C-alpha positions in Angstrom: 131.5 125.2 125.5 129.9 124.9 127.9 127.7 121.0 128.5 124.3 121.2 127.2 121.4 121.2 129.2 118.6 119.1 129.8 116.3 122.1 127.6 118.3 123.3 124.8 117.9 121.2 122.2 114.1 121.9 121.1 111.3 119.6 119.4 111.8 121.8 117.0 115.6 120.5 116.8 115.0 117.5 117.1 112.3 116.9 113.9 114.8 119.6 112.2 117.4 116.8 112.5 114.6 113.4 112.1 113.8 115.6 109.0 117.6 115.6 107.4 117.7 111.7 109.1 114.9 110.8 107.0 116.6 112.9 103.9 119.3 111.7 104.2 117.6 108.5 103.5 115.8 109.0 100.7 117.8 110.1 98.5 120.2 107.0 99.3 117.6 104.5 98.9 116.6 106.7 95.1 121.3 105.9 94.6 120.8 102.2 95.7 117.3 101.9 93.1 118.7 103.7 90.2 122.2 101.7 90.7 120.1 97.9 90.6 118.2 99.7 88.2 121.3 100.3 85.5 122.4 97.2 86.8 119.9 94.9 86.0 119.6 96.7 82.2 120.7 93.4 79.0 120.6 90.2 82.5 116.2 90.2 81.5 117.0 88.6 78.4 119.5 85.6 79.7 117.6 85.8 83.0 115.6 82.9 85.0 112.4 83.2 84.6 110.9 85.3 87.3 114.6 87.1 88.0 113.0 90.4 87.2 109.7 90.1 88.6 111.8 89.6 91.2 114.1 93.2 90.4 110.7 94.9 89.7 109.5 94.0 93.0 112.8 94.9 94.8 112.9 98.6 92.9 109.2 99.2 94.2 109.5 98.2 97.7 113.2 100.6 97.7 110.6 103.5 96.5 108.0 103.2 98.0 109.6 103.3 102.2 112.0 106.1 100.0 109.2 108.5 99.6 106.9 107.3 102.6 110.0 108.6 104.2 108.9 112.4 104.4 105.0 111.6 104.2 105.0 111.3 107.6 102.7 107.6 107.0 103.4 104.4 108.2 104.7 101.6 106.5 103.0 99.2 103.7 103.7 96.4 102.7 104.8 95.2 98.6 102.9 92.5 97.5 105.8 89.3 97.0 105.0 89.1 92.9 104.1 85.2 92.0 106.8 83.0 93.2 107.4 85.4 96.1 107.5 85.5 99.3 107.8 88.6 101.8 
């Protein structure tokens, strides 16, 4: 097997690799959000005040981050719910 030389890896190859990494991370983040949502269901009624807002804010942040990975936009800061700091 021959060694890679400068110029063997093109800008297009690097961009394709970065896109694949972002898409993989996006999928992982969306899976995480789905797991958090499923785990939180049924707990809202017995939870401390503010717990639901914290969960919802976390889910919103994860989903915003995931969607921005493939939009090529800079990350936006999601405002924290009342009583929380970000």
